[in-house]
C-alpha positions as CSV (number, residue, x, y, z in Angstrom):
1,M,-11.3,-18.3,-73.0
2,Y,-10.3,-19.7,-69.6
3,N,-7.8,-17.4,-68.2
4,L,-5.2,-19.8,-66.1
5,K,-3.3,-17.0,-64.6
6,A,-5.9,-14.8,-63.4
7,T,-7.7,-18.5,-61.6
8,I,-4.5,-19.0,-60.2
9,T,-3.6,-15.3,-58.7
10,M,-7.2,-15.6,-57.6
11,N,-6.8,-18.9,-55.6
12,H,-4.1,-17.7,-54.0
13,L,-5.6,-14.5,-52.9
14,V,-8.5,-16.6,-51.4
15,T,-5.7,-18.8,-49.6
16,T,-3.7,-16.1,-48.1
17,I,-6.9,-14.5,-46.7
18,L,-8.1,-17.4,-45.2
19,L,-4.6,-18.0,-43.5
20,I,-4.3,-14.5,-41.9
21,S,-8.1,-14.5,-41.1
22,P,-7.5,-16.4,-37.9
23,F,-4.7,-13.6,-37.0
24,L,-6.8,-10.2,-37.9
25,V,-9.6,-12.1,-35.7
26,S,-7.3,-12.5,-32.5
27,C,-5.8,-9.1,-33.1
28,T,-9.7,-7.4,-33.4
29,N,-10.3,-9.4,-30.3
30,L,-7.4,-8.3,-28.5
31,A,-8.0,-4.4,-29.3
32,P,-10.0,-3.8,-26.5
33,E,-8.5,-5.2,-23.8
34,A,-5.2,-3.4,-25.1
35,E,-6.9,-0.3,-25.1
36,T,-8.8,-0.5,-21.4
37,K,-5.4,-1.3,-19.8
38,D,-4.6,1.5,-17.6
39,P,-1.1,3.1,-17.9
40,D,-1.1,4.5,-14.8
41,L,-1.1,1.3,-13.0
42,L,2.1,0.6,-11.2
43,F,1.2,-2.3,-9.1
44,E,-1.9,-4.6,-8.3
45,D,-2.4,-7.8,-6.3
46,S,-5.5,-9.2,-5.7
47,M,-4.2,-10.6,-2.2
48,T,-5.0,-14.0,-3.2
49,K,-1.8,-15.1,-4.3
50,D,1.4,-16.1,-2.6
51,W,2.0,-12.8,-0.6
52,R,6.1,-13.5,-1.4
53,D,5.8,-12.4,-4.6
54,H,4.8,-8.7,-3.8
55,W,5.8,-8.4,-0.2
56,F,8.0,-9.0,2.8
57,L,7.2,-9.6,6.4
58,D,8.9,-7.6,9.4
59,G,7.9,-9.9,12.8
60,K,8.0,-13.5,13.4
61,E,4.7,-13.9,15.3
62,A,2.4,-12.8,12.4
63,T,0.1,-15.0,11.0
64,L,-0.6,-14.8,6.8
65,E,-3.2,-17.2,5.0
66,H,-5.7,-17.2,2.4
67,R,-9.0,-16.4,3.7
68,D,-12.5,-14.9,2.1
69,G,-10.8,-13.9,-1.0
70,G,-7.7,-12.1,0.4
71,L,-5.2,-12.2,2.5
72,Y,-5.8,-12.8,6.6
73,F,-3.1,-10.9,8.0
74,A,-2.8,-11.2,11.9
75,A,-0.1,-9.9,14.5
76,G,0.7,-11.7,17.3
77,T,-1.0,-12.1,20.8
78,V,1.1,-10.6,23.3
79,T,0.2,-7.2,24.5
80,K,2.3,-4.7,26.6
81,Q,0.3,-5.2,29.4
82,D,0.6,-9.1,29.1
83,D,4.5,-8.6,28.9
84,P,6.5,-5.2,28.5
85,V,9.4,-6.9,27.0
86,A,8.1,-9.4,24.7
87,Y,5.3,-7.2,23.4
88,H,7.9,-6.1,20.7
89,A,8.2,-9.2,18.9
90,H,4.4,-9.3,18.7
91,H,4.2,-6.4,16.2
92,A,4.1,-7.0,12.4
93,V,4.8,-4.7,9.0
94,L,3.7,-6.1,5.9
95,W,6.1,-4.0,3.3
96,T,5.8,-4.3,-0.8
97,R,8.8,-5.3,-2.6
98,Q,8.1,-2.6,-5.1
99,V,9.3,1.0,-4.1
100,F,7.2,4.0,-5.7
101,E,8.1,7.3,-6.4
102,G,6.1,10.9,-6.6
103,D,2.5,11.1,-6.7
104,I,0.5,8.5,-6.0
105,K,-3.3,6.8,-5.3
106,I,-3.1,3.7,-2.9
107,S,-6.4,1.6,-2.6
108,Y,-7.5,-1.5,-0.7
109,E,-10.1,-3.3,0.7
110,L,-10.1,-4.9,4.4
111,T,-12.7,-6.8,6.4
112,R,-11.5,-6.4,10.1
113,I,-11.1,-9.8,12.1
114,D,-10.2,-8.9,15.7
115,D,-12.6,-7.2,18.3
116,S,-9.5,-6.1,20.5
117,D,-9.5,-2.8,22.1
118,Y,-5.6,-2.9,22.5
119,G,-3.5,-1.3,19.7
120,T,-4.0,-0.1,16.1
121,T,-3.0,-0.5,12.7
122,L,-1.1,1.7,10.7
123,L,-0.3,2.5,6.7
124,Y,3.1,3.4,6.5
125,V,3.5,5.4,2.9
126,Q,6.6,5.9,0.6
127,A,9.2,4.9,3.7
128,Q,12.9,4.6,3.0
129,G,15.5,4.5,6.1
130,I,17.2,7.7,7.0
131,G,20.3,6.8,5.2
132,E,22.6,7.3,8.3
133,G,24.9,4.0,9.4
134,R,22.8,0.9,9.2
135,Y,19.7,2.8,8.7
136,Q,20.4,2.8,4.3
137,K,17.4,4.0,2.2
138,D,16.7,0.5,0.9
139,L,14.4,-1.1,3.9
140,T,15.7,-4.8,2.5
141,K,19.4,-3.7,3.7
142,W,18.7,-4.2,7.2
143,N,15.9,-6.3,7.1
144,D,17.3,-8.5,10.2
145,F,17.6,-5.2,12.5
146,R,13.6,-5.3,12.0
147,E,13.0,-9.3,12.9
148,I,11.7,-7.8,16.5
149,P,9.7,-4.8,14.9
150,A,9.8,-2.6,18.0
151,M,8.1,0.9,17.3
152,D,10.8,2.9,18.0
153,K,12.8,1.1,15.0
154,Y,10.6,2.8,12.4
155,F,9.7,6.4,13.9
156,K,13.5,7.1,14.9
157,Y,15.0,5.6,11.5
158,M,12.8,5.7,8.8
159,D,11.9,8.6,6.5
160,L,8.0,8.3,5.7
161,I,4.2,9.3,6.1
162,S,2.1,7.2,8.8
163,L,-1.6,6.9,9.1
164,S,-2.8,5.8,12.3
165,F,-6.4,3.9,12.9
166,R,-6.7,5.1,16.3
167,E,-9.6,6.8,18.0
168,N,-9.1,9.2,15.8
169,L,-6.9,9.5,12.7
170,R,-3.6,10.8,12.9
171,C,-1.3,11.1,10.3
172,K,2.4,11.6,11.2
173,R,6.0,12.2,9.4
174,Y,8.6,9.9,10.7
175,P,11.5,10.1,12.0
176,W,9.8,12.2,15.1
177,M,12.5,11.1,17.5
178,D,16.3,11.3,17.2
179,S,18.8,8.5,17.7
180,E,19.5,9.9,21.4
181,G,15.9,9.9,22.1
182,E,14.8,12.8,22.4
183,W,11.5,13.8,20.8
184,Y,11.2,16.3,18.1
185,E,8.7,19.3,18.3
186,G,5.2,18.2,17.5
187,R,6.5,14.4,17.6
188,G,5.5,14.6,14.0
189,L,2.1,14.8,13.9
190,I,0.3,17.0,10.8
191,K,-2.6,18.4,12.5
192,P,-5.2,18.1,12.9
193,M,-6.5,14.6,14.8
194,V,-9.8,13.9,12.7
195,D,-12.8,11.9,14.3
196,Y,-14.2,9.1,12.7
197,T,-16.4,6.2,12.8
198,R,-13.9,3.6,13.7
199,M,-13.5,0.2,11.7
200,Q,-16.5,-2.7,13.0
201,T,-16.0,-6.1,13.4
202,G,-16.6,-8.3,10.5
203,E,-17.4,-5.5,8.6
204,T,-15.4,-4.8,4.9
205,Y,-14.0,-1.1,4.3
206,R,-12.2,0.6,1.3
207,V,-9.3,2.8,1.7
208,E,-8.2,5.6,-1.0
209,V,-4.9,7.4,-0.4
210,E,-3.8,10.3,-2.8
211,K,-0.4,10.9,-1.7
212,R,1.3,14.1,-3.3
213,A,4.7,15.3,-2.1
214,D,3.1,18.2,-0.5
215,S,-0.6,16.3,0.8
216,L,-2.2,13.5,1.4
217,K,-5.9,12.6,1.3
218,L,-7.4,9.6,3.0
219,R,-11.0,8.1,1.9
220,L,-12.6,5.6,4.1
221,E,-15.9,4.4,2.9
222,H,-18.0,1.4,4.5
223,K,-18.4,-1.0,1.7
224,G,-21.8,-2.4,2.6
225,S,-23.6,1.2,2.6
226,G,-21.4,3.4,0.6
227,K,-21.0,5.6,3.8
228,I,-18.3,7.8,3.7
229,L,-16.5,7.4,7.2
230,L,-13.8,9.9,6.7
231,D,-12.6,12.5,3.7
232,H,-9.9,14.4,4.9
233,T,-6.7,16.3,3.2
234,W,-3.5,16.9,5.1
235,D,-0.9,19.8,4.5
236,L,2.4,17.5,4.4
237,T,4.4,20.7,4.4
238,Q,3.4,21.6,8.0
239,V,7.0,19.5,9.5
240,A,8.5,19.8,6.2
241,G,11.4,22.5,7.3
242,T,12.3,20.6,10.6
243,L,13.6,17.6,8.6
244,E,15.6,16.4,5.7
245,P,14.6,15.4,3.0
246,Q,12.0,17.8,3.6
247,L,9.2,16.0,1.8
248,I,9.0,12.3,1.4
249,E,8.6,10.9,-2.4
250,K,10.2,7.8,-2.6
251,G,9.7,4.6,-1.1
252,R,7.8,1.4,0.0
253,I,4.4,1.0,1.6
254,G,3.9,-1.2,4.7
255,L,0.9,-2.4,6.9
256,R,1.5,-2.3,10.4
257,H,-0.5,-4.4,12.9
258,M,-0.1,-3.8,16.9
259,A,-0.2,-7.0,18.9
260,T,-4.3,-8.9,18.6
261,R,-5.2,-7.1,15.5
262,Q,-6.2,-9.1,12.4
263,F,-7.6,-8.5,8.8
264,I,-8.4,-9.4,5.6
265,Y,-6.5,-7.4,2.9
266,R,-8.1,-7.5,-1.2
267,D,-7.3,-6.0,-4.0
268,F,-4.4,-3.7,-3.4
269,K,-3.7,-1.1,-5.9
270,V,-1.1,1.6,-6.5
271,K,-1.5,4.1,-9.6
272,R,0.2,7.0,-10.3
273,L,-1.5,10.2,-10.1
274,Q,-1.5,13.1,-12.8
275,S,-0.6,16.4,-11.5
276,H,-2.6,19.0,-10.1
277,A,-3.5,20.6,-13.3
278,T,-4.7,17.7,-15.2
279,H,-6.1,15.8,-12.1
């Protein structure tokens, strides 16, 4: 006997399966992407889109443009030897809009463009204002003061850790001068100064920084050869007792160029670091 009810039920079931199949396939296709997303990724910028979305700039003499798959960042051209007053305006600092708290890992690639022997570049880690007077912890509250980004506005009025890529690698804790112009003991230097093979014009490098409350590790690699140029960890507690807050644990990341310095930056990321016990 022909069972009309069973036929209707079966047809309904087939129709339902056909309707939801694309959705099931779609969900299946999305699953791997969802599974591979890094839960510790805090910030990611390929440096190929509008830099203003993720960054802001101190200094009016800088050049920022997209070039060779990244962001070309050049400071101004006037050095201290050229003009001991005007050169201050030819520094430049590129800051993340985002603030990072806790233990973090910073990584990026950079290609050196200039062949200058003047000045240096610096990486500022977890920077805030000292929280006194106009120098509020939120740097954006006193951006106008840094339109001319003279160095002393940073090492007097900011709490941060800096890495200076000079002839030797120097790690410092800011501030290292008080508002009266008196040096703090050791001028903020976190020993040792580390010798390394300096970055060469036209070459590309990878920088990795693991910043914890009490330590900072820098790994510098030549991308073409894979050669490790530097791998060193500094003890940040060396100067902790002389300043308040004792340890740097929150703030923005900054890329500082002194006059004549030119680099292309790519693939900038910040990740959350797990604790030492599980790292």
